[in-house]
C-alpha atoms as one frame of an Amber mdcrd trajectory, in Angstrom:
protein
  76.638 -11.359-102.627  74.616 -12.860 -99.807  71.123 -11.542 -98.964  70.610
 -10.782 -95.282  67.141 -11.615 -93.948  66.195  -9.820 -90.727  65.257 -12.103
 -87.841  62.564  -9.814 -86.441  59.568  -8.666 -88.458  59.307  -4.998 -89.427
  57.350  -2.712 -87.083  54.422  -2.502 -89.488  54.010  -6.281 -89.669  51.745
  -6.931 -86.683  49.279  -9.377 -88.321  49.039 -12.116 -90.915  46.364 -13.410
 -93.286  45.602 -17.134 -93.457  43.576 -18.785 -96.231  41.608 -21.922 -95.347
  38.929 -23.911 -97.183  36.149 -22.108 -95.263  37.517 -18.590 -95.893  40.162
 -16.063 -94.900  41.308 -15.401 -91.336  43.623 -12.815 -89.904  45.827 -13.362
 -86.902  47.349 -10.785 -84.555  50.829 -11.112 -83.054  49.346 -12.616 -79.874
  48.002 -15.489 -81.977  44.292 -14.634 -81.744  42.440 -15.378 -84.995  39.522
 -13.472 -86.501  37.267 -14.806 -89.230  36.278 -16.492 -91.425  35.838 -13.839
 -94.111  34.554 -14.645 -97.585  37.214 -12.600 -99.394  40.768 -11.486 -98.764
  39.606  -7.867 -99.021  37.041  -8.401 -96.238  39.722  -9.893 -93.974  42.127
  -7.009 -94.628  39.410  -4.398 -94.038  38.478  -6.001 -90.721  42.137  -6.233
 -89.755  42.731  -2.546 -90.533  39.566  -1.357 -88.787  40.497   0.618 -85.700
  37.662   0.829 -83.207  38.429   4.068 -81.355  36.039   3.230 -78.530  37.908
   0.014 -77.784  41.116   1.961 -77.244  39.612   4.218 -74.578  39.927   3.204
 -70.940  36.652   2.286 -69.298  35.062   5.017 -67.243  33.050   4.289 -64.111
  29.298   4.609 -64.674  29.004   7.283 -61.997  31.552   9.515 -63.753  29.860
   9.073 -67.132  26.444   9.882 -65.656  27.865  12.971 -63.958  29.355  14.203
 -67.240  26.002  14.022 -69.045  24.047  15.464 -66.126  22.210  12.430 -64.770
  21.148  12.899 -61.179  22.417  10.368 -58.667  19.362  10.757 -56.430  16.900
   7.831 -56.542  13.342   8.202 -55.211  13.189   5.709 -52.305   9.459   5.044
 -52.818   9.437   4.456 -56.579  13.048   3.467 -57.183  13.181   5.805 -60.210
  15.886   8.393 -60.928  14.988  11.998 -60.166  14.705  12.798 -63.891  11.961
  10.226 -64.418   9.664  11.043 -61.516   7.764  14.025 -60.218   9.098  15.378
 -56.936   6.972  14.318 -53.978   5.857  16.727 -51.333   4.765  15.001 -48.171
   1.368  16.098 -46.903   0.703  15.965 -43.171
């Protein structure tokens, strides 16, 4: 009986670990390498780490400031945001 080896890697196989004299590296499917890591465990942990903030699309600064309530008005005399300065009343 002949063993059939699939030509494409399984869906879960998106990375590989490489051992070199200076440590362990991991490589994604695009070919970008990360490392060196002192142990195989360190390389695997870094490879499996999923930074949720990196997966989010970037939001324009103005939208982020609006969401947290930062005023968009800047005092023309001081150059400071409205939250950081005392309102000026002109005296005539």
